[in-house]
N, C-alpha and C positions, 0 to 999 in steps of 0.2 A: 327513677330514684324515689326514695321513700316517701317524701312529701308530695309527690305529683300525684299519688293515687295510682290505680290501675290503668294502664294506657287505653284499654278498650272501652273503659267507662268514662274516664276524665278527659281523654284527648281525641279520640275518633268521634267525628261528628256526622259523617256520611259515608255510604259505601255504594259502589256500583256492583250489582250482583247479577249473574245469570242464572235464572231459576229454571227448574226442570222442564218446564213447557218451552224453554227457548228464549223467552223474553228477557230483555235487559232492563233492569229496574234500578232506580235510585231510591235507596232506603235511608232512613234517618228517624229521629224521634217524632218527625212530623209526616213523613211519607212511609207507607208500608212499615209501621212501627213494629209490628209483629216480626217481621223478617229481621229488622235492625236489632230487636232484642234477642232473637234466637242466634244471630250470627256472632255476637260478642261474647266469647266464652265457649262456643260449641266445639271448637276444634275439628277434629276428624269426623264429628257427628253431623256437620252442617250440610244442608241439603241445596247447596248452590256452589257457584264459582265466583268468588270475589275478584273483580277485575280492576277496580280503582278504590282508593282510600283517601278520605279527606280527613285532615287532623288540624287541631290547634297547634300554634307554635309560640315560641317565645324568643325574644332577642338572644343572639348568640353570646356565649360566655366562654371562659377558658376552663380546661380541665386541670385539677390539681389532685395529687394523691400523696398518701403516706402509708407506710407499711410496716409490719412486725413479722419476724420469723422466729418461731420457737422450737425447741426440741421437746417433743411431746412427753417422752419418758413415762412417768406415772401421773402426769399432770393433765390429762386430756380434759377431764370434767372441770378442773379449776380454770384452765385456759378458756374453755368454752363459755364458763360463767362470766369470765372477765370480758369476753367479746360480747355477750349478750348485754351485760350491764353497760358497758361503754357505748354501745349502739343506742341503747335507751336513752342515755344522757346526752346524745349528739342530736342537734336540731335536725328535724326530718327534711325540711325543704332544702333541695340542692345538695343533698349528701346521700351516699349509699355505703353499705358495708357488705363485705363478702369474706367468708372464711374458706380456706382450701387445706386439705389434709393430704399429704403425698409423702412419698420417699424422694430423696434427692436424686435418684437415678431417672426420675420422671423427665428431667430436662437433659438428660444425656442420651442422645440417639443410639449410641453404640453399647449401651448397657445391656446385660442379659435380661430376657423377660422375667425369669424367675429370680426373686430377690433372695439375697444372703440373708440369714436370720440375724445378722449384725447390723443390717441396714437400719439407720435411725428413721423414725417417723417424724415428720415435720409438720407444724401447724402455721400457716401463713394467714394474716389478717390484712386485707386491703381496704382501705377507706378512701373514698373520693369526694371532692367537692367541685361543684360547677360554679364558678365565681368570676368576679371581674378583676380581682387582684389577689396577690399573695397573701397580704395581711388580712384580707376578709376571709380567705380559705383557711388560713391558720386559726382564726377565730371559730370558725364553723367546726373544725375538727379538734379543738383545744380539750374536749373531754378525753382524748387519748394521750394526753401528755404525761400521765403518771401510770406507771406499771407497778402493780403491787410488789412489795418487797419479796413475798414468797415466790413469786413468778420470775423474777429478775434473773435468777440462776439459770433459767431455761432459754433466756434470749440468746439468739444466734446473730440477728442482724435487725437494725432499726434504720429505716429510711424516713427523714423528717418530711414535712409537707413541701412539695416542690411542684412546679409546673410540669405537666405530662403531655407530650404531643400525642395526638390521636394515633398516629402511625406507630409509636411506641406501645401505646395501650393495646392495639390490636395485634402487634407482634407478640406480646406476652400471651395473649389468648391463643394464638397459633402455636406458641411454644408448648403450651400445656395440652392443647387439644389439636394436634396437627392435622392438616388436610393432606392425607396420604392414603392412596387406594389400598395399601397392604394392611392399614390399620383398621381393626374391627373393634366395635363397642357394644357393650350392653349397658343399658342405663336403667336404674331403679330408683325410685323416689317416693317421698311422701310430703304432703303438707301437714305440719303439726297441728294438734289440737290446742288451741289457745288456753284452754282451761287447765292443762296439764302444767304443773310447775316446771320451771327450767331445770331444776336439779333432776327431776324424773326424766324429763326429755333427754338430757345429756347422758344419763345412764342408759337409756333405751336405745339411743342411736350411735353409741360408742362403737359397737361392732361393725355397723355399716360404714362408719367413717374411718375406722382404724384397721380393720381386717381386710387389707387390700391385696387381691390375688396375684397381681402382676406389677411390674415396674411402671407401666403406663396407666395404672388405675389411680383414681384420686377421689376423695370425698369433697363435697361442696355444699356450703350453706349460705344462701343468699337471704338476706334480711329484708323482706318486702314490706312488711308492717302494714299491710292492707287488712284490717281486722274486721271491718264491717261493710262488705259489698252490699250494694242495694239490689236485692233480687227483683225489685220492680222495674229496674232500669235494663238489666241484661241477665241472660242465663248464668253468667259468671256469678257464682253465689257462696262459694266456700270461702272462709277466711284464708288469706295467705299471709300469715306472719313470717314464717321461715319456710323457704323452699330448700328441702334436705335431699340431696341426690348423690349417687355414686356412679362415676363413670368407670366401668370396668373394661380394660383395654387388652387386646392380644393380637398378635400376628400369626402365631402357630395355632392351627385349628386343634391340635392336640391338647391345648389348654382349656377349650370350651367347657368340658365337664368341671374342672376346678373353678372356673369363673362362675358358672350357673350355680353350683353347689354353694359357693360363697355368698352370692347375691341372695339365693332363697333363704339361707340360714339367717343372715344378717337382717335381712329386711322383715322376716317374720317377727322379729323382736321390735324393730323400728315401727311396725304397723300398729303396735299396741298403743302408740302415743299420737296416732295420726287422725286427722279429721277427714282425710281423703287424698287424692292424688292430682297433680296437674294433668290436665286431660292430654296434653301433647306426649306425655310419657306412658299413657295407658297403652298396653300391648294386647292387641286383639288376636294375636296369632295362638296357635294350639300349644305353643311352647312358652306361653306366658308364665312368669314366675309370681306374679301377684294375684291376689283373689280377684275373680271376674265380677265380684260384687262391691269392690271398693268404690267409694262415692268420687264422682268428679264434679257434681252438683248437689244441691240439697234435693231432697225427694219431690218437694213441691215445684222446684224449678224443673226437674226432669219431667214431671207430669205436664207442666205447661208447655215445654219444648215439644214433647211427643205430640200434643194436640197440634201445635203449629206445624209441625213437620208433616203430619198426616193431611193437614189442609193444602199445603204447597207441594208435597211429593207423595201422593196417595199410592203410586205404583212402586215406590221405593227405588228409584233411579239411583240415587245415592246411598249406598249401603253402609256407610260408616256409622250410622245410628244404631245398627242392630245390637252391638254389644252393650248398649247402654239402656236397654228396655227390659223390663222385668220379665217378660215371658221368654226372652232369649236367655236370661240367666237360668230359668227353670230348664230350658232345653239342655243347656250345658251341664 
């Protein structure tokens, strides 16, 4: 959640790691701090196997949610500006905001994969509060009480703040992103550059969010609001204000060219407002659709990570780092 900060820096306090020479080490800010620094935010580039995680905790609370569903029509940019504005006005601690753009067929397992041109595009805003009571949750989410008059015509459904069972929360996740061996996915994403205005951001990401190639595809904007990561504390070093991604789905392999062409075209435009990419989404394969030079860390964090990796894994047992080193970019 937004006010909690990044999990890897604000909540993880110790790790158990198997390093390349086979030793099992406990790493933290006080023990083997260089490995601890490199592990948090390294993703697929990390040079060890994490076998245990220690984290801070807080007392258990309840989950509450409210949501809005709009018909996008010609109002995508205005709807997104509304979401950005209301998120900014919402207290950060114990709340979170996510936007999902989809066609209604997404939730219909029997719908055809190729959408009719008449299928409406929907934008759903889901906001959560982690709280002790409904009254407190309603207060935390009160910034969402008023929808601007010029957007009210686009409203399809509004659900007020209510208690949400965790089973129901995860059921919705599985509906949108089903665990089905026949379902295939292509995922492309950016982290926005916070120095770019939200109006320019909305224009640049519109194709990525709205040009969905199949009925199971959807756009997602998760509002992280981690603007100033501490590079001295972890390799995690790019701002994560908004995580912007498209999940492009298909079952019929004949749709792969259409999906790939759409992903490549729409994210070429989206990348113009990016500061980098979430490292878990970085594609090292030969079929990657993003630039191999897109940043996952700052240049100085990458340089420090490289030196630590060379110290602990001089023979390159763990190969995931190769895509992130300058010489490998030159080879490619």
